[in-house]
Backbone of each chain as ProteinMPNN parsed JSONL, in Angstrom:
{"seq_chain_A": "XXXXXXXXXXXXXXXXXXXXXXXXXXXXXXXXXXXXXXXXXXXXXXXXXXXXXXXXXXXXXXXXXXXXXXXXXXXXXXXXXXXXXXXXXXXXXXXXXXXXXXXXXXXXXXXXXXXXXX", "coords_chain_A": {"N_chain_A": [[91.535, 112.251, 86.975], [94.953, 111.729, 86.558], [97.022, 110.047, 88.8], [100.051, 109.307, 90.409], [101.722, 107.667, 92.911], [104.566, 107.282, 94.679], [106.115, 105.074, 97.016], [107.885, 103.692, 99.873], [110.519, 104.405, 100.061], [113.571, 105.339, 101.823], [116.112, 105.189, 104.426], [118.805, 103.041, 103.963], [121.175, 100.434, 104.477], [124.297, 99.852, 102.762], [124.331, 97.147, 100.443], [121.963, 96.052, 101.279], [118.385, 95.488, 100.736], [115.516, 96.991, 99.119], [112.119, 97.766, 98.462], [110.307, 99.594, 96.206], [107.133, 101.111, 95.632], [104.697, 102.04, 93.224], [101.798, 103.512, 93.104], [98.963, 103.708, 91.168], [96.365, 105.719, 89.675], [93.385, 106.861, 87.978], [93.677, 106.24, 85.309], [93.794, 103.645, 82.79], [95.498, 101.308, 84.07], [96.476, 98.743, 83.397], [96.819, 98.857, 80.667], [99.02, 100.346, 80.234], [102.503, 100.952, 79.796], [105.043, 101.163, 82.299], [107.448, 103.233, 83.773], [110.596, 103.707, 85.487], [112.609, 106.183, 86.997], [115.513, 107.954, 88.199], [117.045, 110.412, 90.334], [119.868, 111.627, 91.505], [120.758, 113.561, 94.428], [120.79, 116.982, 93.663], [121.558, 116.551, 91.063], [121.266, 115.319, 87.616], [118.695, 113.67, 85.591], [118.133, 110.14, 85.427], [117.39, 107.33, 83.547], [115.962, 104.348, 84.742], [114.56, 101.981, 84.165], [111.939, 100.039, 82.515], [108.641, 98.551, 82.356], [106.703, 96.718, 80.144], [103.255, 96.704, 79.108], [100.937, 93.987, 79.766], [99.798, 93.255, 77.372], [101.832, 93.609, 75.611], [103.555, 91.723, 76.354], [104.574, 92.18, 78.897], [107.245, 92.555, 79.392], [110.572, 93.57, 80.436], [113.033, 96.22, 80.603], [116.289, 97.412, 81.399], [118.549, 99.847, 82.807], [122.1, 99.709, 82.377], [123.484, 100.159, 84.717], [121.947, 99.165, 86.768], [121.088, 96.685, 86.08], [120.508, 93.3, 86.779], [120.522, 93.746, 89.477], [118.283, 95.263, 90.133], [114.726, 94.896, 89.864], [111.83, 95.236, 87.995], [108.357, 95.057, 88.379], [104.83, 94.331, 88.074], [101.482, 94.718, 89.3], [98.598, 94.369, 88.019], [96.042, 94.094, 88.974], [95.987, 95.569, 91.25], [96.842, 97.987, 90.409], [99.553, 98.768, 90.65], [102.982, 99.405, 90.308], [106.185, 98.003, 90.782], [109.485, 98.443, 92.128], [112.017, 96.521, 92.772], [114.866, 96.575, 94.64], [117.969, 95.312, 94.985], [121.095, 94.521, 96.623], [122.047, 97.14, 97.198], [123.889, 100.136, 96.539], [126.016, 102.886, 97.538], [125.968, 104.746, 95.519], [123.443, 104.509, 94.494], [121.84, 106.215, 95.802], [119.221, 108.461, 95.633], [116.395, 110.391, 94.434], [113.624, 108.596, 93.524], [111.539, 108.19, 90.776], [108.399, 107.237, 89.408], [106.75, 106.74, 86.256], [104.322, 107.121, 83.616], [104.203, 105.158, 80.658], [106.806, 104.596, 78.13], [108.22, 105.96, 76.277], [108.266, 109.259, 75.832], [107.491, 110.778, 78.981], [104.51, 111.493, 80.304], [103.081, 111.628, 82.694], [104.175, 111.871, 85.999], [105.206, 110.614, 89.182], [105.547, 112.061, 92.503], [107.881, 111.328, 93.593], [110.217, 109.397, 95.587], [112.555, 109.329, 98.19], [115.553, 107.588, 98.31], [118.085, 106.638, 100.376], [121.259, 105.449, 100.571], [123.36, 104.376, 102.878], [125.846, 103.778, 105.376]], "CA_chain_A": [[92.879, 112.835, 87.118], [96.007, 110.725, 86.725], [97.878, 110.194, 89.98], [101.06, 108.29, 90.672], [102.272, 107.902, 94.24], [105.635, 106.368, 95.053], [106.311, 104.852, 98.445], [108.85, 102.657, 100.19], [111.867, 104.924, 100.178], [114.095, 105.514, 103.171], [117.544, 104.98, 104.645], [119.145, 101.62, 103.945], [122.623, 100.201, 104.466], [124.818, 99.232, 101.531], [124.172, 95.705, 100.335], [120.612, 95.63, 101.644], [117.336, 95.569, 99.708], [114.378, 97.883, 99.34], [111.138, 97.687, 97.387], [109.486, 100.778, 96.003], [105.836, 100.914, 94.988], [104.11, 103.17, 92.502], [100.361, 103.259, 93.073], [98.406, 104.533, 90.1], [94.918, 105.893, 89.565], [92.951, 107.842, 86.989], [93.868, 105.765, 83.938], [93.747, 102.183, 82.689], [96.871, 100.91, 84.41], [96.871, 97.531, 82.696], [97.132, 99.164, 79.274], [100.145, 101.283, 80.195], [103.853, 100.661, 80.258], [105.431, 101.984, 83.441], [108.89, 103.457, 83.822], [111.231, 104.229, 86.695], [113.747, 107.072, 86.808], [116.063, 108.415, 89.46], [117.757, 111.682, 90.285], [120.702, 111.854, 92.691], [120.595, 114.932, 94.939], [121.493, 118.048, 92.957], [122.061, 116.11, 89.758], [120.301, 115.154, 86.535], [117.781, 112.526, 85.536], [118.649, 108.896, 84.87], [116.406, 106.271, 83.308], [116.285, 103.103, 85.451], [114.012, 100.867, 83.42], [110.493, 100.056, 82.347], [107.925, 97.3, 82.141], [105.639, 96.87, 79.168], [101.961, 96.165, 79.518], [100.775, 92.554, 79.484], [99.49, 93.105, 75.955], [103.122, 93.591, 74.926], [104.382, 90.696, 76.971], [104.987, 92.494, 80.264], [108.696, 92.428, 79.489], [111.274, 94.668, 81.098], [114.338, 96.683, 80.141], [116.977, 98.069, 82.515], [119.829, 100.503, 82.603], [123.239, 98.835, 82.684], [123.943, 100.412, 86.088], [121.098, 98.469, 87.737], [120.735, 95.363, 85.568], [120.954, 92.215, 87.646], [120.277, 94.107, 90.887], [116.934, 95.825, 90.252], [113.681, 94.2, 89.118], [110.549, 95.933, 87.888], [107.212, 94.168, 88.207], [103.563, 95.045, 88.136], [100.276, 94.01, 89.715], [97.544, 95.13, 87.356], [94.811, 94.035, 89.782], [96.09, 96.612, 92.275], [97.36, 99.206, 89.758], [100.82, 99.105, 91.301], [104.263, 98.987, 89.739], [107.191, 97.839, 91.834], [110.914, 98.443, 91.818], [112.761, 95.776, 93.786], [116.263, 96.973, 94.549], [118.834, 94.457, 95.79], [122.512, 94.86, 96.556], [122.127, 98.593, 97.035], [125.19, 100.792, 96.653], [125.879, 104.299, 97.908], [125.656, 105.517, 94.313], [122.014, 104.385, 94.197], [121.139, 107.271, 96.529], [118.53, 109.317, 94.673], [114.931, 110.401, 94.405], [113.136, 107.67, 92.509], [110.252, 108.565, 90.208], [107.748, 106.385, 88.419], [106.047, 107.498, 85.236], [103.544, 106.334, 82.661], [104.759, 105.054, 79.316], [108.25, 104.314, 78.056], [108.844, 106.925, 75.385], [108.222, 110.395, 76.728], [106.715, 110.519, 80.188], [103.544, 112.562, 80.521], [102.707, 111.704, 84.111], [105.223, 111.49, 86.935], [104.922, 110.711, 90.595], [106.294, 113.101, 93.212], [109.193, 110.786, 93.925], [110.524, 108.931, 96.938], [114.002, 109.405, 98.397], [116.279, 106.419, 98.794], [119.424, 106.992, 100.83], [122.046, 104.257, 100.875], [124.47, 104.831, 103.702], [126.078, 102.996, 106.584]], "C_chain_A": [[93.897, 111.715, 87.36], [96.822, 111.05, 87.976], [98.814, 109.007, 90.078], [101.692, 108.63, 92.017], [103.316, 106.834, 94.537], [105.705, 106.241, 96.573], [107.384, 103.792, 98.63], [110.282, 103.139, 100.323], [112.299, 105.046, 101.63], [115.591, 105.312, 103.206], [117.827, 103.482, 104.725], [120.66, 101.477, 103.876], [123.072, 99.602, 103.135], [124.699, 97.715, 101.588], [122.775, 95.21, 100.65], [119.639, 95.844, 100.491], [116.239, 96.535, 100.124], [113.415, 97.687, 98.183], [110.318, 98.96, 97.355], [108.184, 100.386, 95.313], [105.403, 102.199, 94.298], [102.626, 102.851, 92.325], [99.696, 104.25, 92.131], [96.889, 104.624, 90.183], [94.629, 106.899, 88.466], [93.182, 107.456, 85.549], [93.844, 104.243, 83.962], [95.166, 101.649, 82.84], [97.338, 99.729, 83.568], [97.257, 97.757, 81.245], [98.418, 99.964, 79.117], [101.464, 100.628, 80.563], [104.153, 101.603, 81.42], [106.955, 102.041, 83.517], [109.325, 103.943, 85.199], [112.444, 105.063, 86.289], [114.314, 107.391, 88.185], [116.86, 109.682, 89.25], [118.562, 111.834, 91.572], [120.576, 113.306, 93.145], [121.438, 115.942, 94.173], [121.994, 117.695, 91.567], [120.933, 115.872, 88.768], [119.515, 113.857, 86.611], [118.448, 111.311, 84.884], [117.497, 107.909, 84.72], [116.87, 104.999, 84.011], [115.793, 101.895, 84.662], [112.521, 101.007, 83.232], [109.954, 98.641, 82.206], [106.791, 97.567, 81.154], [104.324, 96.347, 79.752], [101.889, 94.682, 79.162], [100.489, 92.329, 78.011], [100.754, 93.045, 75.104], [104.108, 92.67, 75.65], [104.81, 90.962, 78.397], [106.484, 92.417, 80.47], [109.336, 93.706, 80.023], [112.579, 95.0, 80.388], [114.955, 97.478, 81.29], [118.217, 98.814, 82.039], [120.954, 99.563, 83.024], [123.654, 98.96, 84.148], [123.131, 99.65, 87.139], [120.757, 97.041, 87.301], [121.342, 94.272, 86.429], [120.757, 92.488, 89.126], [118.842, 94.576, 91.112], [115.969, 95.015, 89.388], [112.398, 95.016, 89.158], [109.454, 94.894, 87.66], [105.941, 94.996, 88.32], [102.453, 94.138, 88.624], [99.111, 94.813, 89.153], [96.244, 95.111, 88.162], [94.794, 95.119, 90.857], [96.548, 97.954, 91.707], [98.634, 99.695, 90.433], [101.977, 98.57, 90.461], [105.289, 98.976, 90.866], [108.598, 97.984, 91.261], [111.616, 97.776, 92.987], [114.23, 96.068, 93.602], [117.076, 96.127, 95.523], [120.279, 94.919, 95.66], [122.756, 96.345, 96.402], [123.529, 99.122, 97.316], [124.974, 102.261, 97.019], [125.5, 105.154, 96.7], [124.218, 105.358, 93.839], [121.19, 105.428, 94.947], [120.538, 108.271, 95.548], [117.057, 109.439, 95.051], [114.512, 109.522, 93.242], [111.732, 108.069, 92.094], [109.703, 107.418, 89.357], [107.008, 107.288, 87.438], [105.322, 106.578, 84.285], [104.234, 106.326, 81.303], [106.23, 104.702, 79.333], [108.94, 105.107, 76.96], [109.008, 108.216, 76.195], [107.307, 110.062, 77.895], [105.805, 111.709, 80.447], [103.24, 112.753, 81.998], [103.811, 111.128, 84.974], [104.659, 111.493, 88.356], [105.757, 111.824, 91.213], [107.67, 112.623, 93.645], [109.305, 110.336, 95.367], [112.038, 108.849, 97.07], [114.536, 108.108, 98.963], [117.695, 106.864, 99.136], [120.149, 105.725, 101.238], [123.301, 104.708, 101.606], [124.607, 103.939, 104.922], [126.005, 103.873, 107.83]], "O_chain_A": [[93.724, 110.874, 88.243], [97.253, 112.186, 88.175], [98.423, 107.86, 89.861], [102.144, 109.755, 92.23], [103.004, 105.647, 94.635], [105.396, 107.179, 97.308], [107.752, 103.086, 97.691], [111.169, 102.356, 100.664], [111.496, 104.879, 102.548], [116.257, 105.268, 102.171], [117.167, 102.753, 105.465], [121.342, 102.311, 103.281], [122.297, 98.92, 102.464], [124.931, 97.088, 102.621], [122.432, 94.073, 100.325], [120.015, 96.317, 99.419], [116.06, 96.849, 101.301], [113.84, 97.466, 97.049], [109.713, 99.352, 98.352], [108.145, 99.451, 94.514], [105.714, 103.301, 94.749], [102.253, 102.021, 91.495], [99.843, 105.464, 92.273], [96.223, 103.725, 90.694], [95.492, 107.683, 88.072], [92.917, 108.251, 84.648], [93.87, 103.629, 85.029], [95.923, 101.553, 81.874], [98.468, 99.719, 83.08], [97.952, 96.931, 80.655], [98.856, 100.23, 77.998], [101.543, 99.852, 81.515], [103.592, 102.695, 81.513], [107.645, 101.036, 83.347], [108.541, 104.505, 85.963], [113.194, 104.71, 85.379], [113.678, 107.132, 89.207], [117.294, 109.989, 88.139], [117.995, 112.139, 92.622], [120.313, 114.188, 92.327], [122.652, 115.78, 94.048], [122.761, 118.446, 90.965], [119.777, 116.188, 89.049], [119.648, 113.068, 87.547], [119.214, 111.436, 83.929], [116.728, 107.686, 85.656], [118.033, 104.612, 83.894], [116.513, 100.908, 84.508], [111.904, 101.956, 83.716], [110.691, 97.682, 81.974], [106.023, 98.516, 81.31], [104.308, 95.64, 80.759], [102.679, 94.186, 78.36], [100.897, 91.31, 77.454], [100.743, 92.493, 74.003], [105.324, 92.832, 75.559], [105.354, 90.073, 79.052], [106.95, 92.235, 81.595], [108.718, 94.77, 80.055], [113.147, 94.176, 79.672], [114.248, 98.132, 82.056], [118.839, 98.471, 81.033], [120.783, 98.73, 83.914], [124.119, 97.993, 84.751], [123.577, 99.504, 88.277], [120.194, 96.275, 88.083], [122.525, 94.307, 86.766], [120.817, 91.569, 89.943], [118.256, 94.313, 92.162], [116.337, 94.514, 88.326], [111.942, 95.431, 90.224], [109.606, 93.976, 86.854], [105.974, 96.19, 88.62], [102.479, 92.93, 88.389], [98.691, 95.811, 89.739], [95.431, 96.027, 88.039], [93.731, 95.536, 91.318], [96.632, 98.943, 92.435], [98.775, 100.877, 90.746], [101.949, 97.44, 89.974], [105.267, 99.812, 91.769], [108.858, 97.694, 90.093], [111.79, 98.373, 94.049], [114.784, 95.835, 92.527], [116.893, 96.215, 96.737], [120.64, 95.617, 94.712], [123.568, 96.768, 95.58], [124.244, 98.634, 98.192], [123.886, 102.806, 96.83], [124.802, 106.159, 96.835], [123.813, 106.009, 92.875], [119.978, 105.518, 94.752], [121.25, 108.858, 94.733], [116.547, 108.686, 95.88], [114.988, 109.684, 92.118], [110.849, 108.261, 92.93], [110.454, 106.721, 88.675], [106.684, 108.436, 87.743], [105.66, 105.401, 84.159], [104.773, 107.337, 80.854], [106.833, 104.529, 80.392], [110.139, 104.936, 76.741], [109.799, 108.26, 77.137], [106.457, 109.175, 77.805], [106.273, 112.8, 80.769], [103.152, 113.877, 82.493], [104.317, 110.037, 84.715], [103.761, 112.267, 88.685], [106.572, 112.452, 90.537], [108.524, 113.426, 94.019], [108.593, 110.818, 96.248], [112.722, 108.36, 96.171], [114.038, 107.595, 99.966], [118.412, 107.398, 98.29], [119.71, 105.011, 102.139], [124.185, 105.338, 101.027], [123.622, 103.411, 105.438], [126.177, 103.379, 108.944]]}, "seq_chain_B": "XXXXXXXXXXXXXXXXXXXXXXXXXXXXXXXXXXXXXXXXXXXXXXXXXXXXXXXXXXXXXXXXXXXXXXXXXXXXXXXXXXXXXXXXXXXXXXXXXXXXXXXXXXXXXXXXX", "coords_chain_B": {"N_chain_B": [[125.356, 103.695, 73.923], [123.265, 106.555, 73.459], [124.513, 109.752, 73.693], [123.483, 112.701, 75.181], [123.887, 116.119, 74.885], [123.653, 119.196, 76.351], [123.526, 122.746, 75.863], [123.578, 126.183, 76.896], [125.095, 125.269, 80.124], [124.013, 126.843, 82.07], [121.873, 129.696, 82.087], [121.024, 133.073, 81.861], [118.403, 135.229, 81.478], [116.624, 138.165, 80.556], [113.405, 139.228, 81.75], [110.734, 138.772, 79.51], [112.369, 138.535, 77.353], [113.956, 136.417, 74.824], [114.715, 132.976, 75.309], [117.035, 130.456, 74.615], [117.79, 127.091, 74.291], [120.069, 124.546, 73.615], [120.296, 121.234, 72.352], [122.175, 118.44, 71.696], [122.571, 115.319, 70.106], [124.493, 112.278, 70.227], [124.165, 110.554, 68.167], [121.916, 110.227, 65.394], [118.467, 110.791, 66.151], [116.352, 110.541, 64.599], [113.877, 108.673, 63.186], [113.73, 106.969, 60.325], [111.64, 105.595, 59.08], [109.214, 106.664, 59.881], [109.705, 109.3, 59.917], [110.037, 110.742, 62.287], [111.355, 112.52, 65.041], [112.781, 111.272, 67.894], [112.548, 112.724, 70.485], [112.259, 114.538, 73.502], [111.338, 117.314, 75.61], [111.708, 118.602, 78.903], [110.639, 120.397, 81.815], [111.855, 121.237, 84.978], [111.146, 122.171, 88.192], [112.403, 123.252, 91.431], [112.208, 120.686, 93.879], [110.144, 119.398, 92.623], [108.692, 116.929, 90.343], [109.819, 116.23, 86.955], [108.279, 118.05, 84.241], [106.536, 117.385, 81.355], [107.126, 119.073, 78.374], [107.387, 119.08, 75.544], [107.094, 116.715, 72.936], [108.237, 114.389, 70.367], [110.05, 116.163, 69.321], [108.927, 118.616, 68.533], [106.242, 118.824, 69.167], [103.979, 120.335, 71.127], [102.975, 119.725, 74.439], [99.667, 119.253, 75.697], [98.238, 122.111, 77.223], [100.605, 123.394, 77.701], [102.159, 126.53, 77.571], [102.145, 128.591, 74.61], [104.443, 130.005, 74.233], [106.553, 128.337, 74.505], [108.562, 126.43, 72.388], [109.697, 123.81, 70.237], [112.326, 122.696, 68.122], [114.232, 121.378, 65.324], [116.17, 118.56, 64.044], [117.298, 115.191, 63.531], [120.286, 115.298, 64.839], [120.452, 117.69, 66.15], [118.898, 119.995, 68.2], [116.529, 122.401, 69.463], [115.197, 124.224, 72.17], [112.991, 126.794, 72.608], [112.042, 129.626, 74.398], [109.879, 132.085, 73.942], [109.247, 134.525, 75.133], [110.341, 135.296, 78.069], [108.984, 134.381, 81.172], [108.493, 134.94, 84.717], [107.788, 132.573, 85.984], [109.031, 130.655, 84.503], [111.503, 130.032, 85.386], [113.691, 127.474, 85.991], [115.055, 124.124, 85.664], [115.921, 122.715, 82.605], [115.529, 119.85, 80.595], [116.562, 117.752, 77.914], [115.527, 114.718, 76.319], [116.214, 111.617, 74.826], [114.316, 109.14, 73.222], [114.751, 107.297, 71.332], [116.289, 105.002, 71.381], [116.992, 102.272, 73.638], [119.308, 102.397, 76.291], [117.057, 104.984, 77.311], [118.113, 108.341, 77.328], [119.171, 111.356, 78.981], [119.889, 114.862, 78.586], [122.309, 116.866, 80.4], [121.069, 118.91, 81.649], [119.871, 122.304, 81.742], [120.121, 125.209, 83.479], [117.886, 127.736, 83.962], [117.657, 131.142, 84.555], [116.552, 134.35, 85.822], [117.708, 137.382, 84.522]], "CA_chain_B": [[124.312, 104.584, 74.393], [123.24, 107.881, 72.848], [124.863, 110.803, 74.651], [122.787, 113.959, 74.944], [124.668, 117.219, 75.428], [122.938, 120.465, 76.303], [124.271, 123.984, 76.069], [124.64, 126.173, 77.903], [124.737, 124.636, 81.389], [123.142, 127.807, 82.742], [121.47, 130.777, 81.2], [120.276, 134.156, 82.514], [117.697, 136.003, 80.453], [115.721, 139.178, 81.113], [111.975, 138.994, 81.564], [110.227, 139.207, 78.22], [113.323, 138.232, 76.289], [113.971, 135.045, 74.309], [115.69, 132.025, 75.853], [117.279, 129.355, 73.675], [118.576, 125.989, 74.835], [120.49, 123.619, 72.563], [120.499, 119.828, 72.724], [122.781, 117.664, 70.608], [122.687, 113.889, 70.379], [125.709, 111.7, 69.646], [123.741, 109.946, 66.909], [120.594, 110.703, 64.991], [117.284, 110.234, 66.803], [115.316, 110.579, 63.571], [113.534, 107.347, 62.692], [113.455, 107.234, 58.915], [110.411, 104.965, 58.584], [108.073, 107.523, 60.167], [110.193, 110.675, 59.863], [109.831, 111.375, 63.589], [112.498, 112.658, 65.936], [112.398, 110.696, 69.184], [113.141, 113.652, 71.447], [111.333, 115.276, 74.355], [111.852, 118.368, 76.49], [111.046, 118.683, 80.201], [110.934, 121.492, 82.735], [111.808, 120.772, 86.367], [111.317, 123.191, 89.226], [112.937, 122.638, 92.666], [111.301, 119.896, 94.692], [109.047, 118.858, 91.816], [109.1, 116.039, 89.255], [109.845, 116.892, 85.641], [107.012, 118.287, 83.543], [106.709, 117.262, 79.912], [106.77, 120.247, 77.579], [107.371, 118.813, 74.107], [107.548, 115.419, 72.441], [108.504, 114.349, 68.921], [110.928, 117.307, 69.069], [108.263, 119.898, 68.28], [104.821, 118.764, 69.515], [103.76, 120.879, 72.457], [102.033, 118.985, 75.264], [98.457, 119.995, 76.025], [98.323, 122.971, 78.39], [101.891, 124.107, 77.747], [102.004, 127.831, 76.886], [102.717, 128.582, 73.262], [105.773, 130.643, 74.187], [107.519, 127.247, 74.421], [108.558, 125.735, 71.107], [110.829, 122.944, 69.979], [112.661, 122.555, 66.71], [115.428, 120.621, 65.036], [116.019, 117.22, 63.492], [118.534, 114.414, 63.435], [121.129, 115.353, 66.037], [120.519, 119.047, 66.696], [117.569, 120.412, 68.619], [116.453, 123.658, 70.192], [114.006, 124.633, 72.91], [112.931, 128.253, 72.649], [110.991, 130.316, 75.153], [109.874, 133.307, 73.137], [109.178, 135.698, 76.001], [110.545, 134.659, 79.372], [108.169, 134.78, 82.318], [109.136, 134.6, 85.992], [107.497, 131.182, 86.326], [109.807, 129.746, 83.653], [112.764, 129.709, 86.06], [113.674, 126.015, 86.172], [116.062, 123.388, 84.91], [115.325, 122.114, 81.422], [116.218, 118.643, 80.135], [116.124, 117.01, 76.724], [115.556, 113.264, 76.479], [115.983, 110.831, 73.615], [113.671, 107.838, 73.429], [114.974, 106.565, 70.095], [116.813, 103.682, 71.703], [117.224, 101.941, 75.039], [118.635, 103.158, 77.338], [116.701, 106.375, 77.113], [119.109, 109.175, 77.991], [118.861, 112.771, 79.162], [120.954, 115.84, 78.693], [122.737, 117.143, 81.772], [120.214, 119.958, 82.181], [120.223, 123.712, 81.601], [119.465, 126.003, 84.521], [117.44, 129.011, 83.42], [117.413, 132.135, 85.593], [116.214, 135.699, 85.395], [118.825, 138.334, 84.586]], "C_chain_B": [[124.403, 105.936, 73.675], [123.51, 108.921, 73.934], [124.173, 112.094, 74.225], [123.557, 115.08, 75.631], [123.906, 118.525, 75.243], [123.896, 121.63, 76.45], [123.302, 125.163, 76.062], [124.207, 125.376, 79.143], [123.814, 125.536, 82.195], [122.965, 129.026, 81.854], [120.676, 131.805, 82.005], [119.707, 135.068, 81.443], [116.768, 137.007, 81.134], [114.266, 138.796, 80.861], [111.523, 139.577, 80.226], [111.153, 138.935, 77.046], [113.264, 136.745, 75.905], [115.055, 134.232, 74.99], [115.803, 130.852, 74.89], [118.221, 128.345, 74.292], [118.823, 124.988, 73.724], [120.676, 122.225, 73.132], [121.055, 119.099, 71.504], [122.9, 116.207, 71.028], [123.894, 113.322, 69.641], [125.427, 110.898, 68.387], [122.315, 110.381, 66.627], [119.483, 110.01, 65.769], [116.077, 110.344, 65.874], [115.096, 109.177, 63.033], [113.017, 107.512, 61.27], [112.101, 106.681, 58.461], [109.173, 105.814, 58.842], [108.438, 109.009, 60.181], [109.924, 111.437, 61.159], [111.142, 111.415, 64.362], [112.066, 112.259, 67.336], [113.054, 111.501, 70.307], [112.065, 114.419, 72.187], [112.085, 116.332, 75.164], [111.005, 118.412, 77.763], [111.507, 119.933, 80.94], [110.864, 120.926, 84.151], [112.088, 121.93, 87.31], [111.747, 122.509, 90.529], [111.865, 121.897, 93.451], [110.138, 119.281, 93.943], [109.575, 117.832, 90.812], [109.185, 116.815, 87.955], [108.432, 117.044, 85.078], [107.294, 118.227, 82.05], [106.249, 118.526, 79.214], [106.481, 119.879, 76.13], [107.784, 117.379, 73.857], [107.651, 115.462, 70.924], [109.232, 115.62, 68.461], [110.198, 118.638, 68.945], [106.78, 119.914, 68.632], [104.623, 119.203, 70.953], [102.701, 120.051, 73.181], [100.828, 119.883, 75.558], [98.648, 120.82, 77.289], [99.628, 123.732, 78.519], [101.756, 125.417, 76.978], [102.716, 127.85, 75.543], [103.998, 129.393, 73.148], [106.887, 129.593, 74.164], [107.412, 126.583, 73.043], [109.822, 124.907, 70.961], [111.061, 122.822, 68.485], [113.913, 121.7, 66.573], [115.123, 119.229, 64.511], [117.366, 116.515, 63.469], [119.314, 114.401, 64.738], [121.115, 116.711, 66.732], [119.128, 119.611, 66.942], [117.64, 121.686, 69.468], [115.122, 123.771, 70.921], [114.061, 126.155, 73.021], [111.768, 128.691, 73.516], [110.97, 131.729, 74.583], [109.891, 134.585, 73.983], [109.191, 135.212, 77.442], [109.646, 135.27, 80.439], [108.846, 134.314, 83.605], [108.941, 133.125, 86.347], [108.271, 130.176, 85.472], [111.175, 129.416, 84.262], [112.724, 128.239, 86.478], [114.924, 125.439, 85.533], [115.336, 122.661, 83.781], [116.189, 120.952, 80.932], [115.666, 118.206, 78.78], [116.301, 115.519, 76.999], [115.376, 112.617, 75.117], [115.311, 109.524, 73.998], [113.749, 107.015, 72.151], [115.449, 105.142, 70.379], [116.981, 103.528, 73.204], [118.722, 101.791, 75.263], [118.246, 104.56, 76.893], [117.68, 107.23, 77.903], [118.702, 110.644, 77.97], [120.113, 113.622, 78.982], [121.225, 116.159, 80.15], [121.89, 118.231, 82.44], [120.77, 121.349, 81.928], [119.415, 124.5, 82.62], [119.167, 127.394, 83.97], [117.055, 129.954, 84.556], [117.043, 133.475, 84.976], [117.435, 136.602, 85.554], [118.369, 139.585, 85.316]], "O_chain_B": [[125.493, 106.394, 73.332], [122.827, 108.963, 74.957], [124.265, 112.52, 73.074], [123.845, 114.998, 76.825], [123.56, 118.907, 74.125], [124.946, 121.514, 77.082], [122.321, 125.157, 75.319], [123.086, 124.872, 79.201], [122.939, 125.056, 82.915], [123.794, 129.332, 80.997], [119.761, 131.445, 82.746], [120.436, 135.607, 80.61], [116.193, 136.711, 82.182], [113.947, 138.124, 79.88], [111.871, 140.699, 79.86], [110.765, 139.087, 75.888], [112.614, 135.937, 76.57], [116.164, 134.715, 75.222], [114.799, 130.323, 74.412], [119.308, 128.689, 74.757], [117.91, 124.624, 72.984], [121.155, 122.056, 74.254], [120.473, 119.142, 70.421], [123.279, 115.9, 72.159], [124.274, 113.811, 68.577], [126.344, 110.594, 67.624], [121.602, 110.844, 67.517], [119.541, 108.806, 66.017], [114.93, 110.252, 66.311], [116.013, 108.562, 62.489], [111.976, 108.13, 61.05], [111.48, 107.238, 57.555], [108.188, 105.708, 58.112], [107.587, 109.865, 60.425], [109.62, 112.63, 61.134], [111.928, 110.468, 64.337], [111.123, 112.817, 67.898], [113.975, 111.036, 70.979], [111.092, 114.889, 71.597], [113.296, 116.246, 75.367], [109.782, 118.283, 77.727], [112.603, 120.448, 80.719], [109.918, 120.214, 84.488], [113.13, 122.58, 87.233], [111.487, 121.32, 90.717], [110.764, 122.405, 93.662], [109.24, 118.704, 94.556], [110.756, 117.851, 90.465], [108.68, 117.934, 87.862], [107.525, 116.275, 85.396], [108.173, 118.923, 81.542], [105.131, 118.996, 79.427], [105.477, 120.3, 75.555], [108.715, 116.877, 74.487], [107.223, 116.418, 70.278], [109.038, 116.082, 67.336], [110.781, 119.686, 69.221], [106.117, 120.928, 68.415], [105.049, 118.522, 71.885], [101.663, 119.718, 72.61], [100.952, 121.104, 75.655], [99.148, 120.323, 78.299], [99.746, 124.622, 79.361], [101.283, 125.413, 75.842], [103.752, 127.211, 75.362], [104.585, 129.462, 72.068], [108.032, 129.911, 73.843], [106.324, 126.223, 72.595], [110.877, 125.255, 71.49], [110.123, 122.841, 67.689], [114.562, 121.347, 67.558], [113.978, 118.777, 64.528], [118.422, 117.145, 63.399], [119.041, 113.598, 65.631], [121.71, 116.862, 67.799], [118.298, 119.696, 66.037], [118.655, 121.994, 70.092], [114.065, 123.459, 70.373], [115.056, 126.723, 73.472], [110.651, 128.19, 73.384], [111.936, 132.478, 74.728], [110.478, 135.594, 73.592], [108.169, 134.769, 77.967], [109.558, 136.488, 80.591], [109.672, 133.402, 83.583], [109.822, 132.502, 86.939], [108.172, 128.971, 85.699], [111.919, 128.607, 83.708], [111.839, 127.816, 87.222], [115.737, 126.154, 84.947], [114.275, 122.07, 83.983], [117.414, 121.056, 80.865], [114.463, 118.28, 78.531], [117.13, 115.121, 77.817], [114.501, 113.008, 74.344], [115.689, 108.881, 74.977], [112.915, 106.141, 71.915], [115.055, 104.198, 69.695], [117.096, 104.507, 73.941], [119.37, 101.101, 74.476], [118.999, 105.237, 76.193], [118.038, 106.882, 79.029], [117.995, 111.105, 77.075], [121.236, 113.165, 79.197], [120.46, 115.768, 81.032], [121.984, 118.444, 83.649], [121.984, 121.551, 81.903], [118.184, 124.462, 82.623], [120.069, 128.128, 83.567], [116.236, 129.614, 85.41], [117.202, 133.698, 83.776], [118.106, 136.586, 86.585], [119.151, 140.521, 85.485]]}, "name": "protein", "num_of_chains": 2, "seq": "XXXXXXXXXXXXXXXXXXXXXXXXXXXXXXXXXXXXXXXXXXXXXXXXXXXXXXXXXXXXXXXXXXXXXXXXXXXXXXXXXXXXXXXXXXXXXXXXXXXXXXXXXXXXXXXXXXXXXXXXXXXXXXXXXXXXXXXXXXXXXXXXXXXXXXXXXXXXXXXXXXXXXXXXXXXXXXXXXXXXXXXXXXXXXXXXXXXXXXXXXXXXXXXXXXXXXXXXXXXXXXXXXXXXXXX"}
């Protein structure tokens, strides 16, 4: 059974940093691209970015709204994808989801809430 | 960026009746080399992550009831629920994965009339 578990969310002040983790199981993590999405409270879904598998260079792509502030990485030995978020803004407040793949997303985590507020 | 626009924003349908949700993209998401539409549909219930229903505009995901169907090509797409069940109450999103950034429609809230 595929499982994705996000962790690391919480309350953080504007300008500070936070790192989210997405721990995966039930599939060959190293063969999979991994994506991050977010959903502000009561609003729609927004793509944040993704990281390709090492076989495809392990390269990343980001939404314009987070480029230069957020970094996606992966540790295939631990089956974990990371979302490093720097320079957080109040508008980054959202539930953050990880998912498998970078086209459609078949498997999603349950999400972790990030609240950026002073 | 490709803008995805859904209509209506909300929809109330009687149990057993048909529900139809429209999704329009600001440019074609049909890739000519493989004749595939790079469009997916998701269902999201409160407090839950999205659930994939359909990819390639019309391919139903394994385990999704056959009352859900997707159609359309190019810039105009439709999600149809042929006979609404109580458990179908949710918000529905379309997503294009034709180009980066992948973008979603604003969502359509489906309720029981």
